N, C-alpha and C positions, 0 to 999 in steps of 0.2 A: 503494499500500501504505499503510495507517496504521501508526502508530508502535508499537501494540501488537504486530501482526503483525511488524513489522520487528524489533522487541525480541525476539521468540520465534525468528526466524531467527538472531539473532546468537550466541546460546549454542551451538548446535552447530557453528556455521563457527569460532568461537574454538577449541572443544574440539578440532575436526579439524585446525586448524593448529598447536595445541600439540602434538598427537600427530605430525604429520608432520614439522614442523620445529623444534619446541622452543621457538618464538616466535610471537608475533602481530605483524605489521606492518599498518598500516593500508591499504596498497597490496593486500596479499594478501586482506584483508576485502573490499574493494571488488571485486576480481576474483572471489572465492568467491560474493558475492552478485550477480554478473552485471552490476554498474554500471561496470566498467572491463574493457574488452576487453584480452587479453594483447598483440594486435598494437599497439592504442593505447598500452599501457604500453612496450612496445619502442620505438616512435616516440618517446615522451617521452624515454627513456633515451639515444637516439640523436640527440637535440636537434632531431628534426623537429617538436616541438610545444612551445611556449614555456613553458607550466606544465601541470601534472597536473590541476588542476580543470577545464580547458578540456575534457578528454576524459572525465571521469568522467560518467555518464548520469543523474545526479539532481541536484536543486537544492542551492545552499548550505545551506539549512536542514537538508535530510535528511543531507547530507554531517557537518554539525556535531553532528546527533543521534547518528549512528552512532559518530562519534568519542568523544562524551562518554559513550555508554553502554559502549563497549568499554573505554575508560579507566577508569571507574567500576568495572566488573566486574573488571577485572584487577587494580586497586589493592585492592580487597576480597577478591580472591582471594590476596592477598600476592605478586603478581608484582613482579619488579624491573623498572625502567624503564632503558633503554639507548638513548642517542642514537645514530643511525647516519647517517653522511654519504653522500648518494647522489651519485655522480659519473657523468658521462656515459660511454657506452660508445662504442665504434668507433674510428675514426682521428682524430688530431688531439689538441689539448690536452684534457685532461679538466677538466671545469668542473662546479661545483657546480650541480646542477639545482634549479629552483623548482617548488614545489608549488601555490603560490597566485597569483593575479593580482597581489594587492597586494605580494607579496613580504615582509611583515612578519615580523620575526624571531620573534615568540613563535607565529605560525601554523606557520611553517616548521619551528620545532623540535617542535612538537605532532605534524605529519606525520610527521616522521623519528624519532619515538620508537618503539622496538620494546619489547614486553613479553615479558621472560623468564620461563620457567617457574620457580615457586619451588622451591628444592631440599629435598626431602623427606629427613628423617632416615633413612629406609629405602634411599633411594637413593644415599646416600654409601657410598664402601667402608668396610670396619671398619679401625679403627685398628690398627696393629701395636702389640702389647703385648710387651714384654720380658719374658721368663721370668726369675726370680730367678737361675737358674744361668747364664744368658747374659750377664749383666753382668760377669762377670770369668771370663777364661780363663786357665788356669794352664799356662804354656808348658812346664813339665816333665812 
């Protein structure tokens, strides 16, 4: 698939993830695009796969393009970035999971970044406003 077609698929995927979960995570994007099988994701979380890139079914250039596009679109949309620690599942000690073969800190941090939906003014609850007569209560 060329990059233009891939770019066209990313917008509906991120919109659906925001609607379903309220945030976008790269692992969810790769699963929604069909590049990461949920079983492979579970195997990675259970420490059966040494790093996530090993089971993503596209090359590193495509992975990089997807991540840059999603990050750019989310930043332009006013989303907040939030780092999320990925720990292993299952029995035994919980270890921090690796995303990349290199394990480079900047790459790991990028994979672990989630994009949170920007808070709209209309989504916030209305502030409680005190009425003038409720400021002072006369006990008599």
